[in-house]
MMTF fields as JSON, N, C-alpha, C and O atoms, coordinates in Angstrom:
{
  "mmtfVersion": "1.0.0",
  "mmtfProducer": "UNKNOWN",
  "numBonds": 483,
  "numAtoms": 484,
  "numGroups": 121,
  "numChains": 1,
  "numModels": 1,
  "chainsPerModel": [1],
  "groupsPerChain": [121],
  "chainIdList": ["A"],
  "bondAtomList": [4, 2, 8, 6, 12, 10, 16, 14, 20, 18, 24, 22, 28, 26, 32, 30, 36, 34, 40, 38, 44, 42, 48, 46, 52, 50, 56, 54, 60, 58, 64, 62, 68, 66, 72, 70, 76, 74, 80, 78, 84, 82, 88, 86, 92, 90, 96, 94, 100, 98, 104, 102, 108, 106, 112, 110, 116, 114, 120, 118, 124, 122, 128, 126, 132, 130, 136, 134, 140, 138, 144, 142, 148, 146, 152, 150, 156, 154, 160, 158, 164, 162, 168, 166, 172, 170, 176, 174, 180, 178, 184, 182, 188, 186, 192, 190, 196, 194, 200, 198, 204, 202, 208, 206, 212, 210, 216, 214, 220, 218, 224, 222, 228, 226, 232, 230, 236, 234, 240, 238, 244, 242, 248, 246, 252, 250, 256, 254, 260, 258, 264, 262, 268, 266, 272, 270, 276, 274, 280, 278, 284, 282, 288, 286, 292, 290, 296, 294, 300, 298, 304, 302, 308, 306, 312, 310, 316, 314, 320, 318, 324, 322, 328, 326, 332, 330, 336, 334, 340, 338, 344, 342, 348, 346, 352, 350, 356, 354, 360, 358, 364, 362, 368, 366, 372, 370, 376, 374, 380, 378, 384, 382, 388, 386, 392, 390, 396, 394, 400, 398, 404, 402, 408, 406, 412, 410, 416, 414, 420, 418, 424, 422, 428, 426, 432, 430, 436, 434, 440, 438, 444, 442, 448, 446, 452, 450, 456, 454, 460, 458, 464, 462, 468, 466, 472, 470, 476, 474, 480, 478],
  "bondOrderList": [1, 1, 1, 1, 1, 1, 1, 1, 1, 1, 1, 1, 1, 1, 1, 1, 1, 1, 1, 1, 1, 1, 1, 1, 1, 1, 1, 1, 1, 1, 1, 1, 1, 1, 1, 1, 1, 1, 1, 1, 1, 1, 1, 1, 1, 1, 1, 1, 1, 1, 1, 1, 1, 1, 1, 1, 1, 1, 1, 1, 1, 1, 1, 1, 1, 1, 1, 1, 1, 1, 1, 1, 1, 1, 1, 1, 1, 1, 1, 1, 1, 1, 1, 1, 1, 1, 1, 1, 1, 1, 1, 1, 1, 1, 1, 1, 1, 1, 1, 1, 1, 1, 1, 1, 1, 1, 1, 1, 1, 1, 1, 1, 1, 1, 1, 1, 1, 1, 1, 1],
  "groupList": [{"groupName": "MET", "atomNameList": ["N", "CA", "C", "O"], "elementList": ["N", "C", "C", "O"], "formalChargeList": [0, 0, 0, 0], "bondAtomList": [1, 0, 2, 1, 3, 2], "bondOrderList": [1, 1, 2], "singleLetterCode": "M", "chemCompType": "L-PEPTIDE LINKING"}, {"groupName": "GLU", "atomNameList": ["N", "CA", "C", "O"], "elementList": ["N", "C", "C", "O"], "formalChargeList": [0, 0, 0, 0], "bondAtomList": [1, 0, 2, 1, 3, 2], "bondOrderList": [1, 1, 2], "singleLetterCode": "E", "chemCompType": "L-PEPTIDE LINKING"}, {"groupName": "ASN", "atomNameList": ["N", "CA", "C", "O"], "elementList": ["N", "C", "C", "O"], "formalChargeList": [0, 0, 0, 0], "bondAtomList": [1, 0, 2, 1, 3, 2], "bondOrderList": [1, 1, 2], "singleLetterCode": "N", "chemCompType": "L-PEPTIDE LINKING"}, {"groupName": "ARG", "atomNameList": ["N", "CA", "C", "O"], "elementList": ["N", "C", "C", "O"], "formalChargeList": [0, 0, 0, 0], "bondAtomList": [1, 0, 2, 1, 3, 2], "bondOrderList": [1, 1, 2], "singleLetterCode": "R", "chemCompType": "L-PEPTIDE LINKING"}, {"groupName": "PRO", "atomNameList": ["N", "CA", "C", "O"], "elementList": ["N", "C", "C", "O"], "formalChargeList": [0, 0, 0, 0], "bondAtomList": [1, 0, 2, 1, 3, 2], "bondOrderList": [1, 1, 2], "singleLetterCode": "P", "chemCompType": "L-PEPTIDE LINKING"}, {"groupName": "ILE", "atomNameList": ["N", "CA", "C", "O"], "elementList": ["N", "C", "C", "O"], "formalChargeList": [0, 0, 0, 0], "bondAtomList": [1, 0, 2, 1, 3, 2], "bondOrderList": [1, 1, 2], "singleLetterCode": "I", "chemCompType": "L-PEPTIDE LINKING"}, {"groupName": "ASP", "atomNameList": ["N", "CA", "C", "O"], "elementList": ["N", "C", "C", "O"], "formalChargeList": [0, 0, 0, 0], "bondAtomList": [1, 0, 2, 1, 3, 2], "bondOrderList": [1, 1, 2], "singleLetterCode": "D", "chemCompType": "L-PEPTIDE LINKING"}, {"groupName": "LEU", "atomNameList": ["N", "CA", "C", "O"], "elementList": ["N", "C", "C", "O"], "formalChargeList": [0, 0, 0, 0], "bondAtomList": [1, 0, 2, 1, 3, 2], "bondOrderList": [1, 1, 2], "singleLetterCode": "L", "chemCompType": "L-PEPTIDE LINKING"}, {"groupName": "SER", "atomNameList": ["N", "CA", "C", "O"], "elementList": ["N", "C", "C", "O"], "formalChargeList": [0, 0, 0, 0], "bondAtomList": [1, 0, 2, 1, 3, 2], "bondOrderList": [1, 1, 2], "singleLetterCode": "S", "chemCompType": "L-PEPTIDE LINKING"}, {"groupName": "HIS", "atomNameList": ["N", "CA", "C", "O"], "elementList": ["N", "C", "C", "O"], "formalChargeList": [0, 0, 0, 0], "bondAtomList": [1, 0, 2, 1, 3, 2], "bondOrderList": [1, 1, 2], "singleLetterCode": "H", "chemCompType": "L-PEPTIDE LINKING"}, {"groupName": "ALA", "atomNameList": ["N", "CA", "C", "O"], "elementList": ["N", "C", "C", "O"], "formalChargeList": [0, 0, 0, 0], "bondAtomList": [1, 0, 2, 1, 3, 2], "bondOrderList": [1, 1, 2], "singleLetterCode": "A", "chemCompType": "L-PEPTIDE LINKING"}, {"groupName": "TRP", "atomNameList": ["N", "CA", "C", "O"], "elementList": ["N", "C", "C", "O"], "formalChargeList": [0, 0, 0, 0], "bondAtomList": [1, 0, 2, 1, 3, 2], "bondOrderList": [1, 1, 2], "singleLetterCode": "W", "chemCompType": "L-PEPTIDE LINKING"}, {"groupName": "VAL", "atomNameList": ["N", "CA", "C", "O"], "elementList": ["N", "C", "C", "O"], "formalChargeList": [0, 0, 0, 0], "bondAtomList": [1, 0, 2, 1, 3, 2], "bondOrderList": [1, 1, 2], "singleLetterCode": "V", "chemCompType": "L-PEPTIDE LINKING"}, {"groupName": "THR", "atomNameList": ["N", "CA", "C", "O"], "elementList": ["N", "C", "C", "O"], "formalChargeList": [0, 0, 0, 0], "bondAtomList": [1, 0, 2, 1, 3, 2], "bondOrderList": [1, 1, 2], "singleLetterCode": "T", "chemCompType": "L-PEPTIDE LINKING"}, {"groupName": "PHE", "atomNameList": ["N", "CA", "C", "O"], "elementList": ["N", "C", "C", "O"], "formalChargeList": [0, 0, 0, 0], "bondAtomList": [1, 0, 2, 1, 3, 2], "bondOrderList": [1, 1, 2], "singleLetterCode": "F", "chemCompType": "L-PEPTIDE LINKING"}, {"groupName": "GLY", "atomNameList": ["N", "CA", "C", "O"], "elementList": ["N", "C", "C", "O"], "formalChargeList": [0, 0, 0, 0], "bondAtomList": [1, 0, 2, 1, 3, 2], "bondOrderList": [1, 1, 2], "singleLetterCode": "G", "chemCompType": "PEPTIDE LINKING"}, {"groupName": "LYS", "atomNameList": ["N", "CA", "C", "O"], "elementList": ["N", "C", "C", "O"], "formalChargeList": [0, 0, 0, 0], "bondAtomList": [1, 0, 2, 1, 3, 2], "bondOrderList": [1, 1, 2], "singleLetterCode": "K", "chemCompType": "L-PEPTIDE LINKING"}, {"groupName": "TYR", "atomNameList": ["N", "CA", "C", "O"], "elementList": ["N", "C", "C", "O"], "formalChargeList": [0, 0, 0, 0], "bondAtomList": [1, 0, 2, 1, 3, 2], "bondOrderList": [1, 1, 2], "singleLetterCode": "Y", "chemCompType": "L-PEPTIDE LINKING"}],
  "groupTypeList": [0, 1, 1, 2, 3, 4, 3, 5, 6, 1, 7, 5, 8, 3, 9, 10, 5, 6, 11, 8, 7, 6, 3, 0, 4, 12, 12, 6, 3, 10, 7, 7, 3, 0, 10, 13, 14, 1, 7, 15, 11, 3, 1, 6, 12, 4, 13, 8, 12, 12, 5, 8, 1, 10, 12, 1, 7, 10, 16, 8, 17, 8, 13, 6, 1, 8, 8, 15, 14, 12, 2, 15, 0, 7, 10, 13, 5, 8, 3, 1, 7, 3, 4, 15, 1, 4, 12, 13, 13, 3, 4, 15, 4, 13, 1, 3, 1, 12, 12, 12, 1, 1, 10, 2, 15, 1, 1, 10, 6, 12, 1, 1, 5, 10, 12, 1, 1, 1, 3, 4, 12],
  "groupIdList": [1, 2, 3, 4, 5, 6, 7, 8, 9, 10, 11, 12, 13, 14, 15, 16, 17, 18, 19, 20, 21, 22, 23, 24, 25, 26, 27, 28, 29, 30, 31, 32, 33, 34, 35, 36, 37, 38, 39, 40, 41, 42, 43, 44, 45, 46, 47, 48, 49, 50, 51, 52, 53, 54, 55, 56, 57, 58, 59, 60, 61, 62, 63, 64, 65, 66, 67, 68, 69, 70, 71, 72, 73, 74, 75, 76, 77, 78, 79, 80, 81, 82, 83, 84, 85, 86, 87, 88, 89, 90, 91, 92, 93, 94, 95, 96, 97, 98, 99, 100, 101, 102, 103, 104, 105, 106, 107, 108, 109, 110, 111, 112, 113, 114, 115, 116, 117, 118, 119, 120, 121],
  "secStructList": [7, 4, 4, 4, 2, 2, 2, 2, 2, 2, 2, 2, 2, 2, 2, 1, 6, 6, 7, 7, 4, 4, 4, 1, 7, 2, 2, 2, 2, 2, 2, 2, 2, 2, 2, 2, 2, 2, 2, 2, 2, 7, 6, 6, 1, 7, 2, 2, 2, 2, 2, 2, 2, 2, 2, 2, 2, 2, 2, 2, 2, 1, 7, 6, 6, 2, 2, 2, 2, 2, 2, 2, 2, 2, 2, 2, 2, 2, 2, 2, 2, 1, 6, 6, 1, 7, 7, 3, 3, 7, 7, 1, 7, 7, 2, 2, 2, 2, 2, 2, 2, 2, 2, 2, 6, 1, 7, 7, 7, 4, 4, 4, 1, 7, 7, 7, 7, 7, 3, 3, 7],
  "xCoordList": [51.579, 50.21, 50.073, 49.258, 50.847, 50.693, 50.9, 50.199, 51.843, 52.052, 50.866, 50.694, 50.056, 48.866, 47.588, 46.515, 47.698, 46.506, 45.664, 44.439, 46.239, 45.376, 44.518, 43.337, 45.094, 44.339, 43.298, 42.174, 43.668, 42.74, 41.554, 40.403, 41.831, 40.753, 39.869, 38.658, 40.459, 39.676, 38.728, 37.568, 39.204, 38.362, 37.2, 36.048, 37.512, 36.471, 35.457, 34.25, 35.936, 35.037, 34.135, 32.955, 34.678, 33.899, 32.777, 31.71, 33.014, 32.015, 31.099, 30.097, 31.431, 30.616, 29.56, 29.746, 28.467, 27.396, 26.781, 26.355, 26.743, 26.183, 26.95, 26.419, 28.183, 29.023, 30.374, 30.993, 30.826, 32.195, 33.065, 32.562, 34.35, 35.258, 35.15, 35.212, 34.987, 34.912, 33.67, 33.684, 32.591, 31.349, 31.33, 30.518, 32.205, 32.226, 32.752, 33.622, 32.217, 32.816, 34.312, 34.717, 35.103, 36.564, 36.984, 37.876, 36.353, 36.711, 36.397, 37.21, 35.23, 34.859, 35.867, 36.306, 36.226, 37.178, 38.522, 39.122, 38.987, 40.263, 40.182, 41.109, 39.084, 38.918, 38.843, 39.451, 38.101, 38.001, 39.357, 39.696, 40.122, 41.456, 42.364, 43.043, 42.365, 43.226, 42.833, 43.689, 41.541, 41.073, 41.246, 41.571, 41.034, 41.237, 42.699, 43.01, 43.598, 45.023, 45.293, 45.994, 44.743, 44.96, 44.386, 45.002, 43.217, 42.61, 43.435, 43.552, 44.003, 44.725, 46.202, 46.78, 46.82, 48.275, 48.786, 49.997, 47.896, 48.308, 47.571, 46.616, 48.032, 47.363, 47.451, 46.704, 48.354, 48.498, 47.38, 47.242, 46.583, 45.482, 44.184, 43.813, 43.485, 42.247, 41.176, 41.071, 40.401, 39.342, 38.397, 38.064, 37.969, 37.017, 37.597, 36.868, 38.891, 39.538, 39.578, 39.278, 39.945, 39.997, 38.636, 38.535, 37.598, 36.259, 35.767, 35.253, 35.914, 35.428, 36.095, 35.422, 37.404, 38.105, 37.66, 37.465, 37.5, 37.06, 35.643, 35.348, 34.77, 33.388, 33.354, 32.623, 34.129, 34.169, 34.681, 34.157, 35.698, 36.203, 35.158, 35.02, 34.43, 33.364, 32.277, 31.769, 31.919, 30.912, 31.358, 30.558, 32.643, 33.164, 33.429, 33.259, 33.843, 34.369, 33.658, 34.071, 32.611, 31.962, 30.456, 30.0, 29.694, 28.253, 27.51, 28.093, 26.231, 25.417, 25.299, 25.203, 25.304, 25.155, 26.48, 26.495, 27.571, 28.888, 29.255, 29.857, 28.909, 29.324, 28.711, 29.385, 27.45, 26.8, 27.391, 27.591, 27.668, 28.266, 29.652, 29.958, 30.484, 31.843, 31.787, 32.548, 30.902, 30.765, 30.402, 31.03, 29.394, 28.958, 30.024, 30.253, 30.672, 31.73, 32.872, 33.329, 33.324, 34.467, 34.109, 34.95, 32.887, 32.463, 32.521, 32.985, 32.053, 32.071, 33.496, 33.846, 34.311, 35.7, 36.468, 37.289, 36.208, 36.922, 36.597, 37.449, 35.373, 35.013, 35.819, 36.097, 36.191, 37.026, 38.501, 39.18, 38.989, 40.41, 40.789, 41.926, 39.843, 40.097, 39.003, 38.253, 38.916, 37.851, 37.986, 39.089, 36.86, 36.865, 37.028, 36.76, 37.458, 37.6, 36.277, 35.724, 35.757, 34.473, 34.585, 35.592, 33.544, 33.479, 32.661, 31.462, 33.293, 32.572, 32.823, 33.827, 31.898, 32.032, 31.306, 30.573, 31.488, 30.835, 30.113, 30.649, 28.893, 28.196, 27.399, 26.17, 28.023, 27.278, 27.321, 27.878, 26.729, 26.809, 26.059, 25.014, 26.616, 25.949, 24.899, 24.854, 24.065, 23.036, 23.671, 23.155, 24.781, 25.464, 25.926, 25.816, 26.441, 26.898, 25.741, 25.892, 24.593, 23.427, 22.974, 22.657, 22.939, 22.535, 23.492, 23.053, 24.785, 25.775, 25.602, 25.669, 25.383, 25.189, 23.962, 24.019, 22.854, 21.636, 21.819, 21.295, 22.554, 22.781, 23.61, 23.424, 24.514, 25.348, 24.595, 25.019, 23.477, 22.687, 23.322, 22.9, 24.3, 24.951, 25.448, 25.518, 25.783, 26.319, 27.719, 28.559, 27.955, 29.275, 29.918, 29.263, 31.189, 31.925, 32.081, 32.532, 31.708, 31.757, 33.167, 33.331, 34.173, 35.554, 35.869, 36.784, 35.11, 35.37, 34.846, 35.255, 33.949, 33.313, 33.938, 33.81, 34.601, 35.303, 34.316, 33.735, 34.141, 33.299, 34.079, 34.521, 34.257, 35.075, 34.293, 34.888, 32.969, 32.183, 32.031, 32.002, 31.933, 31.695, 30.466, 30.128, 29.788, 28.591, 28.895, 29.574, 28.407, 28.596, 27.777, 26.713, 28.297, 27.602, 26.513, 25.795],
  "yCoordList": [-28.118, -28.496, -29.188, -30.099, -28.774, -29.3, -30.806, -31.484, -31.348, -32.801, -33.577, -34.762, -32.905, -33.539, -33.275, -33.743, -32.533, -32.131, -33.301, -33.218, -34.386, -35.499, -36.044, -36.325, -36.197, -36.697, -35.677, -36.043, -34.397, -33.332, -33.302, -33.248, -33.335, -33.313, -34.556, -34.472, -35.695, -36.919, -36.788, -37.191, -36.234, -36.026, -35.088, -35.375, -33.983, -33.007, -33.63, -33.509, -34.289, -34.894, -35.951, -36.04, -36.737, -37.809, -37.259, -37.864, -36.135, -35.571, -34.536, -34.13, -34.117, -33.128, -33.857, -34.091, -34.21, -34.963, -34.107, -32.976, -34.654, -33.993, -32.745, -31.926, -32.599, -31.487, -32.03, -32.817, -31.623, -31.954, -30.748, -29.635, -30.972, -29.86, -28.766, -27.579, -29.168, -28.199, -27.326, -26.204, -27.818, -27.05, -26.077, -25.152, -26.271, -25.397, -24.017, -23.886, -22.984, -21.664, -21.719, -22.413, -20.997, -21.039, -20.718, -21.368, -19.729, -19.351, -20.492, -20.808, -21.113, -22.23, -23.368, -23.934, -23.693, -24.78, -24.47, -25.341, -23.239, -22.852, -22.906, -23.384, -22.422, -22.453, -23.882, -24.209, -24.735, -26.134, -26.83, -27.611, -26.561, -27.169, -26.697, -27.497, -25.399, -24.842, -25.395, -25.827, -25.374, -25.826, -27.333, -27.793, -28.107, -29.554, -29.863, -30.78, -29.114, -29.28, -29.021, -29.797, -27.941, -27.623, -28.709, -29.067, -29.233, -30.293, -31.571, -32.255, -31.896, -33.15, -33.099, -34.102, -31.939, -31.893, -30.8, -30.621, -30.074, -29.031, -29.238, -28.527, -30.223, -30.557, -29.44, -29.442, -28.486, -27.373, -26.341, -25.47, -26.426, -25.488, -26.168, -27.194, -25.614, -26.235, -26.326, -25.451, -27.377, -27.605, -26.416, -25.966, -25.913, -24.796, -23.562, -22.812, -23.348, -22.204, -22.395, -21.47, -23.583, -23.876, -23.614, -22.911, -24.181, -24.055, -22.609, -22.085, -21.972, -20.591, -19.638, -18.801, -19.757, -18.867, -19.092, -18.131, -20.344, -20.639, -20.121, -19.58, -20.286, -19.815, -18.292, -17.752, -17.611, -16.149, -15.66, -14.69, -16.322, -15.95, -16.214, -15.427, -17.308, -17.616, -16.545, -16.123, -16.104, -15.051, -13.769, -13.086, -13.454, -12.199, -12.236, -11.227, -13.386, -13.406, -14.352, -14.456, -15.036, -15.973, -15.723, -14.629, -16.719, -16.56, -16.551, -16.844, -16.214, -16.179, -17.555, -17.653, -18.608, -19.965, -20.593, -21.647, -19.961, -20.576, -20.839, -21.869, -19.94, -20.134, -21.404, -22.141, -21.665, -22.884, -24.131, -25.147, -24.047, -25.168, -25.49, -26.647, -24.465, -24.653, -25.189, -26.092, -24.649, -25.111, -26.599, -27.371, -26.995, -28.385, -29.329, -30.398, -28.928, -29.764, -29.963, -31.086, -28.881, -28.989, -29.728, -30.432, -29.58, -30.344, -31.832, -32.618, -32.224, -33.632, -34.138, -35.216, -33.367, -33.765, -33.851, -34.75, -32.925, -32.933, -34.176, -34.673, -34.68, -35.9, -37.098, -38.02, -37.082, -38.16, -37.964, -38.911, -36.74, -36.491, -36.347, -36.619, -35.924, -35.732, -36.418, -35.757, -37.743, -38.45, -38.262, -38.253, -38.114, -37.951, -36.519, -36.207, -35.641, -34.234, -33.525, -33.647, -32.791, -32.125, -31.048, -30.347, -30.933, -29.905, -28.767, -28.92, -27.63, -26.48, -25.269, -25.178, -24.355, -23.093, -22.035, -22.364, -20.828, -19.735, -18.879, -17.863, -19.28, -18.648, -17.406, -17.441, -16.344, -15.141, -14.835, -15.599, -13.712, -13.284, -14.222, -14.775, -14.381, -15.17, -14.296, -13.084, -14.915, -14.163, -13.084, -11.97, -13.411, -12.441, -11.223, -10.095, -11.437, -10.313, -9.399, -8.177, -9.97, -9.174, -8.358, -7.177, -8.969, -8.264, -7.123, -6.026, -7.361, -6.309, -5.183, -4.008, -5.532, -4.515, -3.665, -2.44, -4.295, -3.561, -2.699, -1.587, -3.199, -2.441, -1.192, -0.166, -1.277, -0.129, 0.906, 2.058, 0.49, 1.419, 1.772, 2.733, 1.041, 1.314, 0.001, -1.023, 0.06, -1.148, -1.388, -0.489, -2.59, -2.949, -3.925, -4.822, -3.737, -4.676, -5.965, -5.945, -7.092, -8.383, -8.655, -9.302, -8.179, -8.414, -7.726, -8.139, -6.68, -5.948, -6.668, -6.357, -7.621, -8.299, -9.672, -10.516, -9.893, -11.167, -12.249, -12.201, -13.221, -14.368, -15.588, -15.672, -16.537, -17.68, -18.951, -20.018, -18.866, -20.075, -20.365, -19.449, -21.643, -22.066, -22.934, -23.573, -22.957, -23.761, -24.948, -24.784, -26.131, -27.264, -27.074, -26.454, -27.624, -27.542, -28.564, -28.675],
  "zCoordList": [23.772, 23.53, 22.177, 22.031, 21.204, 19.849, 19.785, 19.034, 20.55, 20.512, 21.098, 20.813, 21.911, 22.511, 21.724, 22.104, 20.639, 19.886, 19.384, 19.473, 18.862, 18.43, 19.573, 19.373, 20.762, 21.922, 22.362, 22.704, 22.356, 22.734, 21.777, 22.211, 20.481, 19.495, 19.6, 19.395, 19.914, 20.087, 21.28, 21.193, 22.376, 23.56, 23.239, 23.564, 22.607, 22.268, 21.32, 21.533, 20.283, 19.292, 19.91, 19.574, 20.797, 21.425, 22.306, 22.406, 22.931, 23.842, 23.175, 23.764, 21.974, 21.254, 20.437, 19.243, 21.069, 20.414, 19.31, 19.547, 18.122, 16.938, 16.492, 15.741, 16.945, 16.517, 16.076, 16.793, 14.923, 14.513, 14.855, 15.005, 14.976, 15.272, 14.215, 14.533, 12.962, 11.87, 11.932, 11.425, 12.544, 12.642, 13.809, 13.83, 14.771, 15.945, 15.577, 14.716, 16.235, 16.043, 16.388, 17.32, 15.643, 15.797, 17.23, 17.776, 17.832, 19.201, 20.164, 21.033, 20.019, 20.89, 20.767, 21.768, 19.532, 19.296, 19.957, 20.587, 19.815, 20.42, 21.946, 22.6, 22.509, 23.967, 24.483, 25.503, 23.784, 24.211, 24.142, 25.032, 23.112, 23.0, 24.131, 24.774, 24.363, 25.412, 26.791, 27.563, 27.083, 28.393, 28.562, 29.656, 27.501, 27.589, 27.85, 28.61, 27.234, 27.522, 29.002, 29.652, 29.53, 30.944, 31.849, 32.853, 31.505, 32.317, 32.29, 33.306, 31.147, 31.007, 31.337, 31.755, 31.154, 31.271, 32.203, 32.33, 32.851, 33.801, 35.116, 35.431, 35.875, 37.13, 38.161, 39.14, 37.952, 38.888, 38.757, 39.616, 37.694, 37.496, 37.924, 37.353, 38.919, 39.406, 38.315, 37.456, 38.365, 37.386, 37.293, 36.196, 38.433, 38.426, 37.744, 37.095, 37.885, 37.249, 35.737, 34.982, 35.3, 33.859, 33.224, 32.219, 33.816, 33.241, 33.309, 32.32, 34.442, 34.595, 33.61, 33.008, 33.439, 32.519, 31.079, 30.336, 30.68, 29.319, 29.081, 28.016, 30.07, 29.94, 29.82, 28.99, 30.633, 30.569, 29.216, 28.669, 28.676, 27.356, 26.276, 25.34, 26.401, 25.441, 25.499, 24.46, 26.702, 26.846, 26.146, 25.507, 26.275, 25.735, 24.239, 23.554, 23.726, 22.365, 21.393, 20.238, 21.824, 20.915, 20.875, 21.208, 20.474, 20.284, 21.622, 22.666, 21.58, 22.791, 23.444, 24.668, 22.643, 23.159, 23.579, 24.215, 23.23, 23.427, 24.881, 25.186, 25.769, 27.161, 27.745, 28.465, 27.443, 27.919, 27.28, 27.945, 25.988, 25.272, 25.832, 26.119, 25.983, 26.508, 27.935, 28.283, 28.761, 30.135, 30.182, 30.907, 29.413, 29.408, 28.887, 29.452, 27.809, 27.234, 28.231, 28.442, 28.835, 29.75, 31.032, 31.591, 31.501, 32.685, 32.382, 33.209, 31.203, 30.809, 30.617, 31.098, 29.921, 29.679, 30.997, 31.176, 31.917, 33.195, 34.017, 34.754, 33.896, 34.631, 34.143, 34.91, 32.877, 32.343, 32.692, 33.087, 32.546, 32.762, 34.233, 34.616, 35.044, 36.474, 37.294, 38.013, 37.185, 37.901, 39.409, 39.954, 40.056, 41.506, 41.956, 43.116, 41.074, 41.448, 41.188, 40.095, 42.163, 41.949, 40.873, 40.776, 40.079, 39.045, 39.612, 39.846, 39.836, 40.376, 39.506, 38.8, 39.576, 38.868, 39.673, 40.605, 39.346, 40.042, 39.012, 38.57, 38.62, 37.499, 37.865, 37.796, 38.239, 38.553, 40.039, 40.828, 40.41, 41.807, 42.742, 42.398, 43.917, 44.939, 45.611, 45.397, 46.414, 47.118, 47.996, 48.084, 48.64, 49.511, 48.717, 49.198, 47.51, 46.693, 46.32, 46.332, 45.989, 45.636, 46.832, 46.688, 48.019, 49.241, 49.544, 49.889, 49.42, 49.676, 48.666, 49.027, 47.413, 46.385, 46.685, 46.576, 47.059, 47.373, 48.615, 48.68, 49.595, 50.829, 50.561, 51.216, 49.611, 49.28, 48.452, 48.351, 47.86, 47.073, 45.744, 45.101, 45.324, 44.045, 43.454, 44.133, 42.197, 41.579, 42.109, 42.113, 42.547, 43.05, 42.082, 41.552, 41.865, 41.037, 41.825, 42.97, 41.216, 41.9, 42.413, 43.447, 41.716, 42.135, 43.468, 44.18, 43.801, 45.031, 46.264, 47.383, 46.074, 47.196, 47.341, 46.454, 48.438, 48.64, 49.056, 50.14, 48.173, 48.459, 48.031, 46.885, 48.936, 48.641, 48.406, 48.258, 48.367, 48.176, 46.696, 45.874, 46.361, 44.993, 44.976, 45.973, 43.827, 43.683, 42.773, 41.76, 43.113, 42.197, 40.94, 40.955, 39.843, 38.553, 38.525, 37.531]
}
């Protein structure tokens, strides 16, 4: 990844309107670099997986606004690096998961409910 860092940083900087790399939270910057590398140089990793994993890490380890920022940045970068490939993510439980949870009368772990549909961003 290090040999691609100048190109990765250029992509991030170009798409980060009114944000410099130095102003970004450290975690966001690291996640964007890692995910941009995967989008540009790891074609074996699906776009939706790259974005979803980065967003989840941002939710867990960065600011309240970070997940939205990371999601938007990576969606934009992915359109440049993977043109023609749909950008999808799965932002929360689907209607079916909520219905199943309510029917069970208890909180269900989303991982326990097999749902294979994705929603476009």
